[in-house]
C-alpha atoms as a printed R data frame, in Angstrom:
    type eleno elety resid chain resno       x       y       z
1   ATOM     1    CA   MET     A     1  13.733  13.929   7.918
2   ATOM     2    CA   LEU     A     2  10.047  13.009   7.915
3   ATOM     3    CA   ILE     A     3   9.044  10.076   5.734
4   ATOM     4    CA   GLY     A     4   5.532   9.011   4.680
5   ATOM     5    CA   LEU     A     5   4.746   5.346   4.788
6   ATOM     6    CA   ILE     A     6   1.866   4.015   2.744
7   ATOM     7    CA   ALA     A     7   0.613   0.663   1.483
8   ATOM     8    CA   ASP     A     8  -2.150  -0.954  -0.567
9   ATOM     9    CA   VAL     A     9  -3.380   2.086  -2.533
10  ATOM    10    CA   HIS     A    10  -5.217  -0.340  -4.909
11  ATOM    11    CA   SER     A    11  -6.079   2.101  -7.654
12  ATOM    12    CA   ASN     A    12  -7.847   4.482  -5.294
13  ATOM    13    CA   ALA     A    13  -6.606   7.793  -6.611
14  ATOM    14    CA   VAL     A    14  -9.282   9.732  -4.676
15  ATOM    15    CA   ALA     A    15  -7.892   8.455  -1.335
16  ATOM    16    CA   LEU     A    16  -4.265   8.780  -2.469
17  ATOM    17    CA   LYS     A    17  -4.670  12.485  -3.360
18  ATOM    18    CA   VAL     A    18  -5.986  13.195   0.093
19  ATOM    19    CA   VAL     A    19  -3.160  11.308   1.725
20  ATOM    20    CA   LEU     A    20  -0.615  13.014  -0.415
21  ATOM    21    CA   SER     A    21  -1.982  16.390   0.509
22  ATOM    22    CA   ALA     A    22  -1.771  15.486   4.172
23  ATOM    23    CA   LEU     A    23   1.836  14.236   3.788
24  ATOM    24    CA   GLU     A    24   2.778  17.545   2.071
25  ATOM    25    CA   GLU     A    25   1.222  19.526   5.010
26  ATOM    26    CA   TYR     A    26   3.200  17.426   7.498
27  ATOM    27    CA   GLY     A    27   6.389  18.327   5.510
28  ATOM    28    CA   VAL     A    28   7.203  14.842   4.371
29  ATOM    29    CA   GLU     A    29  10.307  14.672   2.126
30  ATOM    30    CA   ARG     A    30  10.033  11.136   0.851
31  ATOM    31    CA   ILE     A    31   7.243   8.535   0.521
32  ATOM    32    CA   LEU     A    32   7.625   4.755   0.702
33  ATOM    33    CA   HIS     A    33   4.915   2.338  -0.388
34  ATOM    34    CA   ALA     A    34   4.714  -1.326   0.630
35  ATOM    35    CA   GLY     A    35   2.971  -2.644  -2.484
36  ATOM    36    CA   ASP     A    36  -0.279  -3.047  -4.379
37  ATOM    37    CA   ILE     A    37  -0.566   0.136  -6.419
38  ATOM    38    CA   VAL     A    38  -3.345  -1.337  -8.478
39  ATOM    39    CA   GLY     A    39  -6.400  -3.645  -8.073
40  ATOM    40    CA   TYR     A    40  -9.937  -3.389  -6.760
41  ATOM    41    CA   ASN     A    41 -10.598   0.281  -7.469
42  ATOM    42    CA   PRO     A    42 -11.294   2.226 -10.655
43  ATOM    43    CA   TYR     A    43  -8.389   4.612 -11.173
44  ATOM    44    CA   PRO     A    44  -5.272   2.506 -12.090
45  ATOM    45    CA   ASN     A    45  -3.757   4.904 -14.608
46  ATOM    46    CA   GLU     A    46  -4.325   8.033 -12.458
47  ATOM    47    CA   THR     A    47  -2.897   6.234  -9.424
48  ATOM    48    CA   ILE     A    48   0.275   5.131 -11.252
49  ATOM    49    CA   GLU     A    49   0.742   8.607 -12.627
50  ATOM    50    CA   LEU     A    50   0.505   9.986  -9.079
51  ATOM    51    CA   PHE     A    51   3.265   7.546  -8.035
52  ATOM    52    CA   LYS     A    52   5.496   8.709 -10.888
53  ATOM    53    CA   ARG     A    53   4.827  12.348 -10.247
54  ATOM    54    CA   ASN     A    54   5.562  12.202  -6.618
55  ATOM    55    CA   ASN     A    55   8.622   9.964  -6.938
56  ATOM    56    CA   ILE     A    56   7.152   7.406  -4.573
57  ATOM    57    CA   ILE     A    57   9.446   4.513  -3.831
58  ATOM    58    CA   SER     A    58   7.360   1.347  -4.229
59  ATOM    59    CA   ILE     A    59   7.570  -2.355  -4.350
60  ATOM    60    CA   PRO     A    60   5.020  -4.519  -6.167
61  ATOM    61    CA   GLY     A    61   2.248  -6.325  -4.303
62  ATOM    62    CA   ASN     A    62   0.456  -9.453  -5.428
63  ATOM    63    CA   HIS     A    63  -2.050  -7.463  -7.507
64  ATOM    64    CA   ASP     A    64   0.741  -5.573  -9.196
65  ATOM    65    CA   ARG     A    65   2.529  -8.814 -10.100
66  ATOM    66    CA   ALA     A    66  -0.706 -10.247 -11.374
67  ATOM    67    CA   LEU     A    67  -1.112  -7.137 -13.608
68  ATOM    68    CA   VAL     A    68   2.209  -7.948 -15.209
69  ATOM    69    CA   THR     A    69   1.818 -11.797 -15.390
70  ATOM    70    CA   GLY     A    70  -1.936 -12.171 -15.864
71  ATOM    71    CA   ASP     A    71  -1.860 -14.883 -13.210
72  ATOM    72    CA   THR     A    72  -4.933 -14.454 -10.935
73  ATOM    73    CA   SER     A    73  -5.052 -18.122  -9.757
74  ATOM    74    CA   GLY     A    74  -4.865 -17.214  -6.129
75  ATOM    75    CA   PHE     A    75  -7.464 -14.445  -6.252
76  ATOM    76    CA   ASN     A    76 -11.123 -14.574  -5.072
77  ATOM    77    CA   PRO     A    77 -13.694 -13.955  -7.912
78  ATOM    78    CA   TYR     A    78 -14.106 -10.277  -7.033
79  ATOM    79    CA   ALA     A    79 -10.382  -9.486  -6.931
80  ATOM    80    CA   LYS     A    80  -9.930 -11.495 -10.129
81  ATOM    81    CA   ALA     A    81 -12.680  -9.582 -11.954
82  ATOM    82    CA   ALA     A    82 -11.189  -6.189 -10.834
83  ATOM    83    CA   LEU     A    83  -7.707  -7.221 -11.902
84  ATOM    84    CA   GLU     A    84  -8.850  -8.414 -15.303
85  ATOM    85    CA   TRP     A    85 -10.610  -5.037 -15.770
86  ATOM    86    CA   THR     A    86  -7.471  -3.255 -14.740
87  ATOM    87    CA   ARG     A    87  -5.418  -5.192 -17.294
88  ATOM    88    CA   GLU     A    88  -7.759  -4.109 -20.027
89  ATOM    89    CA   VAL     A    89  -7.596  -0.362 -19.172
90  ATOM    90    CA   VAL     A    90  -4.060   0.193 -17.945
91  ATOM    91    CA   LEU     A    91  -1.753   2.043 -20.380
92  ATOM    92    CA   PRO     A    92   1.394   0.324 -21.603
93  ATOM    93    CA   ASP     A    93   3.688   2.855 -20.034
94  ATOM    94    CA   ASN     A    94   2.048   2.379 -16.634
95  ATOM    95    CA   SER     A    95   2.188  -1.431 -16.966
96  ATOM    96    CA   ALA     A    96   5.882  -1.067 -17.706
97  ATOM    97    CA   TYR     A    97   6.358   1.042 -14.581
98  ATOM    98    CA   ILE     A    98   4.825  -1.742 -12.485
99  ATOM    99    CA   LYS     A    99   6.948  -4.348 -14.253
100 ATOM   100    CA   GLY     A   100  10.097  -2.441 -13.322
101 ATOM   101    CA   LEU     A   101   9.528  -2.551  -9.561
102 ATOM   102    CA   LYS     A   102  11.701  -4.772  -7.292
103 ATOM   103    CA   ASN     A   103  10.075  -7.111  -4.807
104 ATOM   104    CA   ILE     A   104  12.139  -5.742  -1.882
105 ATOM   105    CA   GLU     A   105  13.531  -2.210  -1.475
106 ATOM   106    CA   SER     A   106  15.749  -0.789   1.256
107 ATOM   107    CA   ILE     A   107  17.074   2.614   2.040
108 ATOM   108    CA   THR     A   108  19.414   3.761   4.823
109 ATOM   109    CA   ILE     A   109  18.820   7.087   6.524
110 ATOM   110    CA   ASN     A   110  20.656   8.339   9.599
111 ATOM   111    CA   GLY     A   111  22.272   4.840   9.975
112 ATOM   112    CA   LYS     A   112  18.863   3.112  10.072
113 ATOM   113    CA   ARG     A   113  18.030   0.506   7.446
114 ATOM   114    CA   ILE     A   114  14.351   0.713   6.302
115 ATOM   115    CA   VAL     A   115  13.178  -2.349   4.338
116 ATOM   116    CA   LEU     A   116   9.958  -2.546   2.315
117 ATOM   117    CA   VAL     A   117   8.338  -5.896   1.632
118 ATOM   118    CA   HIS     A   118   4.700  -6.571   0.763
119 ATOM   119    CA   GLY     A   119   4.098  -9.786   2.739
120 ATOM   120    CA   SER     A   120   7.118 -10.814   4.868
121 ATOM   121    CA   PRO     A   121  10.810 -11.230   4.478
122 ATOM   122    CA   TYR     A   122  10.207 -15.051   4.309
123 ATOM   123    CA   ASP     A   123   7.444 -14.907   1.659
124 ATOM   124    CA   ILE     A   124   6.336 -11.865  -0.299
125 ATOM   125    CA   ASP     A   125   2.718 -13.169  -0.232
126 ATOM   126    CA   GLU     A   126   2.622 -14.054   3.476
127 ATOM   127    CA   TYR     A   127   0.003 -12.262   5.597
128 ATOM   128    CA   VAL     A   128   1.573 -10.800   8.718
129 ATOM   129    CA   TYR     A   129  -1.202  -9.773  11.176
130 ATOM   130    CA   PRO     A   130  -0.658  -7.933  14.466
131 ATOM   131    CA   GLY     A   131  -1.104 -11.221  16.305
132 ATOM   132    CA   ASN     A   132   1.639 -13.108  14.447
133 ATOM   133    CA   VAL     A   133   4.304 -10.383  14.282
134 ATOM   134    CA   SER     A   134   7.629 -11.604  15.607
135 ATOM   135    CA   LEU     A   135  11.100 -10.062  16.202
136 ATOM   136    CA   GLY     A   136  12.508 -12.605  13.749
137 ATOM   137    CA   LEU     A   137  11.008 -10.637  10.905
138 ATOM   138    CA   LEU     A   138  13.429  -7.788  11.590
139 ATOM   139    CA   SER     A   139  16.467 -10.005  11.547
140 ATOM   140    CA   ALA     A   140  15.263 -11.917   8.479
141 ATOM   141    CA   ALA     A   141  15.029  -8.621   6.662
142 ATOM   142    CA   ASN     A   142  18.235  -7.251   8.187
143 ATOM   143    CA   ALA     A   143  16.186  -4.194   9.002
144 ATOM   144    CA   ASP     A   144  15.991  -1.530  11.714
145 ATOM   145    CA   ILE     A   145  12.575  -0.572  10.434
146 ATOM   146    CA   LEU     A   146  10.485  -3.129   8.472
147 ATOM   147    CA   VAL     A   147   7.483  -1.795   6.481
148 ATOM   148    CA   LEU     A   148   4.896  -4.331   5.494
149 ATOM   149    CA   GLY     A   149   1.582  -4.275   3.567
150 ATOM   150    CA   HIS     A   150  -0.806  -6.897   2.242
151 ATOM   151    CA   THR     A   151  -3.214  -7.288   5.188
152 ATOM   152    CA   HIS     A   152  -4.711  -3.811   4.980
153 ATOM   153    CA   ILE     A   153  -4.570  -3.681   8.767
154 ATOM   154    CA   GLN     A   154  -2.658  -0.846  10.393
155 ATOM   155    CA   PHE     A   155  -0.273  -1.605  13.229
156 ATOM   156    CA   LYS     A   156   3.221  -1.067  14.668
157 ATOM   157    CA   LYS     A   157   5.291  -3.260  16.966
158 ATOM   158    CA   GLU     A   158   8.252  -1.722  18.716
159 ATOM   159    CA   TYR     A   159  11.219  -3.775  19.915
160 ATOM   160    CA   PRO     A   160  14.608  -2.726  21.375
161 ATOM   161    CA   GLU     A   161  16.042  -3.901  18.099
162 ATOM   162    CA   GLY     A   162  13.711  -1.945  15.805
163 ATOM   163    CA   ILE     A   163  10.166  -1.420  14.541
164 ATOM   164    CA   ILE     A   164   7.772  -3.433  12.412
165 ATOM   165    CA   VAL     A   165   4.983  -1.369  10.861
166 ATOM   166    CA   ASN     A   166   2.115  -1.765   8.550
167 ATOM   167    CA   PRO     A   167   0.850   1.719   7.648
168 ATOM   168    CA   GLY     A   168  -2.505   0.282   6.744
169 ATOM   169    CA   SER     A   169  -4.336   0.560   3.396
170 ATOM   170    CA   VAL     A   170  -4.799   3.840   1.618
171 ATOM   171    CA   GLY     A   171  -7.381   2.462  -0.804
172 ATOM   172    CA   GLN     A   172  -9.263  -0.321   0.913
173 ATOM   173    CA   PRO     A   173  -8.844  -0.539   4.734
174 ATOM   174    CA   ARG     A   174  -9.887  -3.785   6.379
175 ATOM   175    CA   ASP     A   175  -9.591  -2.968  10.121
176 ATOM   176    CA   GLY     A   176 -13.110  -1.601  10.555
177 ATOM   177    CA   ASN     A   177 -12.087   1.989   9.894
178 ATOM   178    CA   PRO     A   178 -12.941   3.218   6.407
179 ATOM   179    CA   ASP     A   179 -10.574   6.200   6.545
180 ATOM   180    CA   ALA     A   180  -7.432   6.009   4.486
181 ATOM   181    CA   ALA     A   181  -4.493   4.873   6.493
182 ATOM   182    CA   PHE     A   182  -0.832   5.962   6.521
183 ATOM   183    CA   ALA     A   183   2.071   6.554   8.858
184 ATOM   184    CA   LEU     A   184   4.842   9.090   9.527
185 ATOM   185    CA   LEU     A   185   8.414   8.182  10.270
186 ATOM   186    CA   ASP     A   186  10.689  10.691  11.949
187 ATOM   187    CA   THR     A   187  14.162   9.540  11.029
188 ATOM   188    CA   GLU     A   188  15.817  11.671  13.728
189 ATOM   189    CA   SER     A   189  13.756  10.370  16.660
190 ATOM   190    CA   GLY     A   190  13.026   7.062  15.084
191 ATOM   191    CA   LYS     A   191   9.423   7.297  16.079
192 ATOM   192    CA   ILE     A   192   6.496   6.261  13.887
193 ATOM   193    CA   GLU     A   193   2.965   7.734  14.128
194 ATOM   194    CA   LEU     A   194  -0.086   5.927  12.709
195 ATOM   195    CA   LYS     A   195  -2.545   8.231  10.990
196 ATOM   196    CA   ARG     A   196  -5.989   8.140   9.326
197 ATOM   197    CA   ILE     A   197  -7.790  10.623   7.118
198 ATOM   198    CA   SER     A   198 -11.290  10.626   5.525
199 ATOM   199    CA   TYR     A   199 -11.921  10.916   1.796
200 ATOM   200    CA   ASP     A   200 -14.849  10.895  -0.597
201 ATOM   201    CA   ILE     A   201 -15.819   7.235  -0.430
202 ATOM   202    CA   GLU     A   202 -19.139   7.810  -2.164
203 ATOM   203    CA   LYS     A   203 -17.311   9.180  -5.214
204 ATOM   204    CA   VAL     A   204 -15.211   6.042  -5.497
205 ATOM   205    CA   ILE     A   205 -18.220   3.804  -5.107
206 ATOM   206    CA   GLU     A   206 -20.088   5.719  -7.819
207 ATOM   207    CA   ASP     A   207 -17.145   5.449 -10.206
208 ATOM   208    CA   MET     A   208 -16.648   1.674  -9.385
209 ATOM   209    CA   LEU     A   209 -20.320   0.915 -10.204
210 ATOM   210    CA   ALA     A   210 -20.106   2.985 -13.365
211 ATOM   211    CA   ALA     A   211 -17.072   0.941 -14.437
212 ATOM   212    CA   HIS     A   212 -19.082  -2.325 -13.685
213 ATOM   213    CA   LEU     A   213 -16.571  -3.378 -11.070
214 ATOM   214    CA   PRO     A   214 -17.971  -5.841  -8.458
215 ATOM   215    CA   GLU     A   215 -20.535  -4.129  -6.152
216 ATOM   216    CA   LYS     A   216 -19.123  -6.043  -3.163
217 ATOM   217    CA   LEU     A   217 -15.763  -4.343  -3.649
218 ATOM   218    CA   ALA     A   218 -17.437  -0.884  -3.835
219 ATOM   219    CA   LEU     A   219 -19.739  -1.232  -0.787
220 ATOM   220    CA   ARG     A   220 -16.975  -2.634   1.494
221 ATOM   221    CA   LEU     A   221 -15.288   0.756   1.354
222 ATOM   222    CA   ARG     A   222 -18.053   2.225   3.590
223 ATOM   223    CA   ILE     A   223 -17.306  -0.170   6.450
224 ATOM   224    CA   GLY     A   224 -13.567  -0.709   6.160
225 ATOM   225    CA   ARG     A   225 -13.793  -4.453   5.932
């Protein structure tokens, strides 16, 4: 079975549609998302509808939790402004969908336990960067494959005991590459491939500015930072 791994879509339905089309072409049978469906970008309702329609298995990220609670105390001013805008426009059914997500999800396929967590198994808001990945994360999650999000930086670390992967951000990459990021997991071979694909960034920028979302959030999409 081929599984699509995604993270940090952040209300970027334009990027998500391109990624979903690519996953369909690859023959992906299931899609797993490591949190942050909403935030930053201008299409929260369309994005959530795409998650529902495609039966994407997701956990909430910190922006998703803030949508439900209204607590943006840990956010910078730009993220806070975008989240407050999102709370004003999101439909009740879509907010309820976010509220129903569990902080950690796991599925077992071909005897391999795949665990999704937004930050880390120790703290759902911890930032795990390529330089501070450790084997202990796998054992803490009791996982053969641990899928992380939150940093918007794509990486994978392979150990004899399993794999830790961040598929990167679909909607707001921060690793210097503006292309939408995702990954493919072949459950038979156990191998993971990291992928990138371009999308219409200028369309998203135009719509963000039209919605009066912070210009800084719009322009950063061009540079992937």
